[in-house]
N, C-alpha and C positions, 0 to 999 in steps of 0.2 A: 564545423563547429559543434559539439554536443549535444545531443537531444535524447530527453527520454521518452521511451514509447511504450504505452500503456494498452493492454489488453485484458479482456476475458470479463467487462462488464455487462450488464443485460439486466432483464426483469426476471425475477424469482419468486415463487411462492413463499409464504412465512415457513420457517423448519427448512429450506432448501440450502443449497450450497452453490458458492460460486468461487473461483480461483481466479485472482488477479494477477499479473505478471507486469513487469517494469523492466525493460532493457536500455543500456546507452546504446546508441547509434554509434559513435565513436570509439575510438580508444582514449583511454583513462586510467590515472593511477586507483588502486584499490579506495572507495569509500571509505571514511572512519566510520561513518553509521549510514544505514540505508534505512528507511522509514515509508511509513503511509500515515497520510492524515487524511482527515476526510472534513467536507463542508457539507452541511445538510442545509435546504432553503431558510436564506434570511438569517443564518449563524457563522459565526468564524470558524477559520481551520481549528480541526481539534485532534491530537495526536493521536492515532490508532496503535501502531506497533512502531518498536524499531527493533534492529538487531546492528549489534556491533560488529568490527571485524574479528572479533573474537567468538564470534557467534553467540554474545549474552544477549536474550531476548528480554524485553520490554512489551508489557501491555496496558492499555486503559483498561480500568475496571470493568466498563462496558462490556467490553469484548474478550475478557481474560476467559478462558476455558471453552470458548467457542473459535475464534481466530488463531491462525500459526502464521509468524511470518519466517520466512527461511530466504536464505542468499545463496548464488552459485557465481560465487568470484571470478572462475575464468571464464564465464558468460557474461559477466557485469551485468547480473540479473537478480532483482528482489522479487520475492512470491508473497501473495497474500492467501491463504484457504480460510475462508469463510464457511463456517457451518452453522446450523441453527438459527439462520438470519431471521431477523425482525423486523417488522416494518420500522423501528426507530431508527436501523441501519441504510436507510436510506438516503444517501448523499453522494456527490462527486468526492471520489477518492484520488487522490492525489500521492503519487512515489515522490520521494525526497532523496537524494545521494549528496552527503555531507561530507566534507574536507575540510581542514583547519581553518581555511582563509576563506572558503565559498561553498556554495552550493548550488546545484540542479534539481528542478521541480519537471515533472511531468506533465501532459498537458491536461489531466483527468481522466476518469474514467467514470461514466454513471452506473450506480447501482441502485435499482429500485425492488423494493419487497414490497410486495401486495398480491393479493388474492383476486 
């Protein structure tokens, strides 16, 4: 059974940086889309960033210019580099590997931005 394993979350001060990683534990086909969502306390999932199999990136307006998504296809891994973090970025971050007919979710990585 395929699982997505996330790492890299934690507590950081405002203005700091973190890098999240999400790797598939089993053998999978190349996902059409790899993405990161986040869920702030009391809120619904929101898309943060996505990257297609052709390396086309897209970002939510709130993170544009501060976050960078990238993928390593041979390793079935997606990364999210987060810079200039703000308290409003505090959330559980979940990765998503999307195929034509199904998708896999990661278990979530907590990111907390506070001084």
